[in-house]
C-alpha positions in Angstrom: 16.3 20.8 13.4 14.7 17.3 13.4 16.2 14.5 11.4 13.5 12.4 9.8 14.7 9.0 8.5 13.3 7.3 5.4 13.2 3.7 4.3 14.4 4.7 0.9 14.1 1.3 -0.9 11.9 -1.7 -0.3 14.8 -3.9 0.8 15.3 -1.6 3.8 11.9 -2.5 5.3 13.3 -5.5 7.1 17.0 -4.7 7.6 19.5 -3.2 10.0 18.5 0.2 8.8 14.9 -0.4 9.9 16.0 -1.8 13.3 18.3 1.2 13.8 15.5 3.6 13.2 13.2 1.8 15.5 15.7 1.8 18.4 16.6 5.5 18.1 14.6 7.5 20.7 15.3 10.7 18.8 13.2 9.8 15.8 9.5 10.7 16.0 8.5 10.2 12.3 9.6 7.9 9.5 9.0 8.4 5.8 8.0 5.5 3.6 9.7 4.3 0.4 11.0 6.7 -2.2 9.6 6.7 -5.8 8.9 3.0 -5.9 6.4 3.7 -8.7 9.3 4.3 -11.1 12.1 2.3 -9.4 10.7 -0.9 -8.2 7.3 -1.6 -9.7 4.0 -2.7 -8.3 2.2 -0.9 -5.5 1.3 -4.4 -4.1 4.9 -5.0 -3.2 4.8 -1.9 -1.1 1.5 -2.9 0.5 2.9 -6.3 1.5 5.9 -4.6 3.1 3.9 -1.8 4.8 3.3 -3.7 8.1 7.0 -3.7 8.7 7.1 0.1 8.2 4.2 0.6 10.6 5.9 -1.8 13.1 8.5 0.9 13.7 5.9 2.6 16.0 6.6 6.1 14.7 4.4 8.6 13.0 4.3 7.1 9.5 4.7 9.1 6.3 3.4 7.7 3.1 5.5 6.3 0.3 6.6 9.2 -1.9 5.8 8.6 -5.5 7.5 10.3 -8.4 4.3 10.8 -10.4 1.6 11.9 -7.9 -1.9 12.3 -9.2 -5.4 11.4 -7.9 -6.4 9.8 -11.2 -7.9 6.3 -10.8 -5.3 3.7 -11.3 -2.4 5.9 -10.2 0.2 4.0 -8.1 -0.4 6.2 -5.1 -4.2 6.0 -5.2 -4.1 2.2 -5.6 -1.6 2.0 -2.6 -3.8 4.1 -0.3 -6.9 2.1 -1.2 -5.1 -1.2 -0.6 -3.7 -0.3 2.8 -7.1 1.0 3.9 -8.6 -2.3 2.9 -6.0 -4.2 5.0 -6.7 -2.0 8.0 -3.3 -0.4 7.9 -2.6 3.4 7.7 -0.3 6.3 7.1 -0.3 9.4 9.4 0.8 11.9 6.8 1.1 12.3 3.0 4.6 13.0 1.6 4.7 14.4 -1.9 7.2 15.5 -4.5 5.7 18.5 -6.3 7.5 20.7 -8.8 6.5 24.1 -10.1 6.5 23.0 -13.8 6.3 26.6 -15.2 10.0 27.6 -15.6 9.3 31.3 -16.4 6.2 31.8 -14.2 6.8 32.0 -10.5 3.2 32.7 -9.6 1.9 30.0 -11.9 4.4 27.5 -10.4 3.3 28.3 -6.8 -0.3 28.0 -7.8 0.4 24.6 -9.2 1.9 23.4 -6.0 -0.9 25.0 -3.8 -3.7 23.3 -5.9 -1.9 20.0 -5.8 -1.5 20.0 -2.0 -5.1 21.2 -1.5 -6.4 18.4 -3.7 -4.5 15.7 -1.7 -5.6 17.1 1.6 -9.2 17.2 0.4 -8.9 13.5 -0.6 -7.2 12.1 2.4 -7.6 14.7 5.2 -4.0 14.1 6.4 -1.2 16.5 6.9 1.0 17.1 3.9 4.8 17.1 3.8 6.3 18.5 0.7 9.5 16.5 0.7 10.8 17.7 -2.7 10.1 21.0 -4.5 11.9 23.3 -6.9 11.1 25.4 -9.9 11.5 22.5 -12.3 9.7 20.2 -14.6 9.3 16.5 -14.2 10.2 15.4 -17.8 13.3 13.4 -16.9 15.7 15.8 -18.5 18.8 17.0 -16.8 20.3 20.5 -16.9 19.1 24.1 -17.3 20.1 24.1 -20.9 17.4 21.7 -22.0 14.6 23.2 -20.0 14.5 21.0 -16.9 14.9 23.7 -14.3 14.8 27.5 -14.1 17.8 29.8 -13.9 19.2 31.0 -10.5 17.2 34.3 -10.5 13.9 32.5 -11.1 14.7 29.8 -8.6 15.6 32.4 -6.0 12.3 34.2 -6.6 10.5 30.9 -6.3 12.3 29.5 -3.3 10.5 31.6 -0.7 7.1 31.7 -2.4 5.8 28.2 -1.8 6.7 28.5 1.9 4.8 31.7 2.3 1.8 30.7 0.3 1.5 27.2 1.8 1.8 28.5 5.3 -1.5 30.2 4.6 -3.2 26.8 4.1 -2.8 26.1 7.8 -0.6 23.7 9.7 -3.1 20.9 9.6 -2.8 20.9 5.8 0.9 21.7 5.1 3.2 20.7 7.9 6.7 20.7 6.3 8.5 21.3 3.1 12.0 20.7 1.7 13.9 22.1 -1.2 15.4 19.6 -3.7 18.5 20.6 -5.7 17.8 19.3 -9.2 21.3 20.0 -10.3 24.8 20.8 -8.8 25.8 24.2 -7.6 24.0 27.3 -9.0 21.2 27.5 -10.1 19.7 24.7 -7.9 21.6 24.2 -4.7 21.0 26.1 -1.5 24.5 25.9 -0.2 28.1 25.5 -1.5 29.1 22.2 0.0 32.8 23.2 0.0 32.7 26.6 1.6 29.3 26.4 3.4 28.3 29.7 1.9 24.6 30.2 0.8 23.9 30.4 -2.9 21.4 33.0 -4.1 18.6 30.4 -3.7 19.7 29.5 -0.2 19.7 33.1 0.8 16.1 33.5 -0.4 15.0 30.3 1.3 16.7 31.2 4.6 15.1 34.6 4.7 11.5 33.2 4.9 
């Protein structure tokens, strides 16, 4: 299993963390900043720091926005246009995409598939799905208020995106990662104390 580092916050772009990544021969890729669109403001700040990310000399993953759309004026769209104008680049697109339909596995998978296809059509770069789950993105917390589906639905969903997205071809969807939106069941893959797989983890591992 490869370990892929991420410069999680803007202040890590020029830091010991960045230097450590650059000097480690085991790293082949690096992911850009995490959800700066909600955490640290303007895309222009990210554009100004981007040469330091590229200077690591690795395969460069885009910043990962929390609210990813292709609508004009969206943080990610503006960032991609700006770095293209400066002659800089990303090598892959990293996305956080959630199923949104808490009682509809097929609908949730379709949402993710369409989302990924639209970003590939726009940028023609490999897609990494770095967060996914059968959850909504409304900022709530906890199954009881409708933020994420129950364990049975999550387990049914866990394997589905992997199988469907593999059909898009490796040039479109390269990697995906589960994101535990809560603690323990019904969102974690593994019990951190015992190491045992939860229901969702068993489904994910069986793919």
